[in-house]
N, C-alpha and C positions, 0 to 999 in steps of 0.2 A: 112403718106400715108393713105388715107381713101378709103375703099373698100365697095361696096354694097354687101350684103350677101343674101343668099337664105335659103330654108328649109334644105339644106345639112348640114349647121352648126348646126342646131337644132337636126339633127339625130346623129351627133357626140357628142353633148352636150345635152342629153335628159333632164337634169334638167332645161334647158332654154326653154322648150316647151311651157310654159305658157306665154312667152313674145315674142314680136316682136323685133328682133335685127335690128336696123336701120343702124348701121355702126360699123366697126372694124378699130381701129387705133393703130398703133405701135408707142409708144413714149418712152421717157427715163425711165419712170416708169414701162414699160412693155406693155402688150396688154390691150387696153381700149375698152370695148364693151358698146355701148349706146343702151338702150332697153327701151321698154314701155310695159304695160300690153295689152293683147289681148282683154279683156272684156271691156264692156262699163259701167258696174255697179260693185258695191262692197257690201259685206254683213257687217252690223254693228256688232262689236264684243260683244255689250251689249244685244241688243234685237234680233239679228239674222235676221233683216229685210234688204232687199236690197234697195239700193239707187242709183239713177242716177244723182242726183243733185251735181255737182262739186263745191266745195267751194274754192279750190285753188290747186296749183301744186308746187312741189319742187323736187330737185334732191337728190338722195340717192346713196352713194357709197358703194358697196359690194366687198369684196375681194373673188376671186374664185380660184379654183385649177389651178396651172400653166399649160401653153401650151408650149410644147417644151422647158421646163426649164425657160420660161419667166413668171414673175408674171402677173396675170390677175385681172383687176379691172372692175367691172360692174357699169356703171353710169346709174341708173334706174330712170326713170321719175315716180314719185309717185303722185297720185292724192289724195286730201283730200275731202271727201264727207260730205255732210250735212245729218244727219239722219232725215228721214221724219216721223218716228213713234212718235205719241203723247205720252208724258210722259217718253220718253227714256232719261236717265241721260246723255247720250253721245250726245252733240250737233253736234260735227263734229268728224270724225274719218279718219285715214289714211288707205288706202287699203294695204292689204298684199297679196303677190303673193304666191299661194300654192306651196310648195316644194322648194321655193327659199328664201323667206324672213321670218323674225320673228320680234317681237317687240324688238327694241334696238340691234338687231344682226348686227355685222359687217362682218360676214363670211357667205358664202353660206353653205348649208348642206354638200356638197361634200368636201369643204375645211375643214369644222369643223370636219368631220369624219376622214379625213387624219391626222389632228393635234391631234385628240384624240388618234388615234392608235400610233402615235409617242410618245405622252406623256405617254401612258400606258407602253411602252417598255423602254424609255430612261428618262422620267420625265423632269426636268427643263433644266439646262444648256446644257447637251448633246443633248437633243431633239431640243433645239433652234438652236444649231450649225448645226445639220443635216437638219432641216427644211430650214435654210438659204441656204445651199448648193443645196437644191432641188427647190429653187425659192419661198419659203414660209417664208418670213421674219416675225418672231414672237418673242416676249419677253418670257423669262423663266417663269415669273409670270403669263403670259397669258396661257401658257401650263398647269401650275399647276391649274389655275382657271378652265380651260376647263375640266381637269381631275376630279376635285371635283364635278363639276356639271353634269358629265356624268351619265346616269342611270346605276344602278348596275344590273348585270345579276343574275338571280336566280341560286343558286348552283346546283340544281338538285340532282340526285342520286350520292352519294359518296361511292365508293367501297373501296378505299385505303385512309385512313385518316392519316395525319401527325399532331402530337400535339407537341407544344413546347411553352416555355415561352419567354417573352421579357420584357424589362424594359421601362416603361413610364417615370419614374424618378428613376435612378439607386440607389439601396439601400433603396428605399421607396415604390414605386408604381410599381406593375407588372401586366401583363395581359397574357392571353393564346391565341395563334393563332392556328386556325385549317386550314389545307391546304389539298386540293384535289391533291394528289400526281400524279394521272394519268393525270388530266387536267393541273397540274402545276400552280394552282392559289389559293389564300386564299378564304375560304368560310365563315368564321366567326371569330370574336374576342370576347372572354369571359373575364369578369372582374376577377382579381386575378389569382392565380395559385393553387387553391385548387381543390379537387376532386368533390365537389358538382356541380358547373356549368358544368363541363365536363360530369359528369354522366347524368345530365338532358338533355344535348344536344345529347348524345349517345342514350338515351332512346327514343328520338323522331326520330332517324335515324337507324332503325334496319337493313338497307341495308349494313351497314359497315361490311366488311369481314376481313380487316386487319387494325390494329392500329400500326402505326410506331411512337415510342416515345423515350424519353431519359430514364435514369435510375431513374427518380424521382418517389417516392412511391405514390404520390398523383394521377398521371395519371394512374399508374398501378392499383390502387384501383378503380378508376373510370371505367376503362375498365372491371375489374372483376365484378363490381357491375351492370353495365348497358349494357354491350356488351359481353355476354358470348359466342355468336356465332363468335366473331372476334378473329383472331390470333394476338397476340402481337409480334411485331418485334422490335428489337433494331435498333435505327437509326444509320446509318453508320458514319455520321459526328461526333456524340457524341462518338462512339467507337474510332475513330482516335484521337479525341481531348483528351479523357481520357488516351489513350496510350501515346500520346505526353507529357502530363503533368506528367504521372508516370515516363517516361524516364528522363524528365528534373529533377524531384525531386531526382531520383536515382543518376544521375550524380552530382548534387549539393551536395548530402550527402557524396559522395566519392571523393570530389574534391582534398583533400590533397593527398590521396594515388594515385590518377590518376596523379597528378602533379609530385609526387616523382618518380613514375614509368617512366614517360615520361623523366624526367631529367636524371635518371639513364641510360635509353636506349640511350639518346643523348650522355652522357659521354662515354659509352661503344663503341659507333660507331664513336666517334670523332677520326680522324687520329692523329697520333703523329706528333708533329711539327718537321720540318727538323732541323738538327743540325746547330747551328749558327757558322759563321766564328769567328776566334779568335779575330778579331777587335771589335766585338759586345759584348765581355765578359769582366767582370771586373777582378781584380787580384785574386778573389776567384773562378773564373770559372763560375760565375752566369751572366745571361743577365744584361746589364746595365739598369738602371731605366728608362731612356727615351725610350730605345728599348722595354722594357716590356710594357710601357704605349701605345706606338704606336700599338704594336701587339694586346693589349687588345681592343683598339678602333676598329681596323680592324675586330677582331672577332665579336664585338658587331654589327658593320655595316652589316657584312655578315649574322648574325642571323636575323636582322630586315629586 
């Protein structure tokens, strides 16, 4: 079905205000919008001069944020202009729609922003599954690539700082991660796990009021050296982890005595077997061998 549109659609989709939407079509792949630029000229990306001389036209497909759960594809008519400036190295250039297109981009800024937010929270495979449920089919590698190319935000003022180590190559190469615990996001990664790099970072950030760390002496030394104004706090996760390891070592060291005490308690609480009929006893008054074997198997089955 093909429907003529008006300015009402551009009010609902403000990122399409720079184009004229010629038609809206619902097909098997979702909603297809056909559009073209509103302007009659374009600016050369090399010399910044405007040109009105059209060299050719072609269609460009952009994926946009879904509408009503349906995927959206924008078929954009792109004009290639001839640069009229003398000496400009760009003989021809393709127009770019402000706020909508970029060189070699397959997504609109709106869809790219949504995929970036999904990748920040869920990363690759989980993010791809959620995006597919929301009508934004994307590969896990694409999400990771968008996440790597996203601009990093400045950390700003850090009041509560978390410090911990992690392994780049376990047993060989380590690094230190610094986390803003109030904003719940990493702010920096330092090489190694020594006190020097951490102390230099703390010296450049006198606004730190609390340092949450593990029991490593290197980080304690760095905080004492460069952040005297900060209060050092033991990290809760490391406290629970150390307690669990200490309890496990204690139980392992006393395994034999614990096992013997458990067996003794089980024997003490075991009820006495009922008396056997005379037909199940031998001439000496003891249980027959086959009867004893069956009872032993039954006891083993019940214990298991």
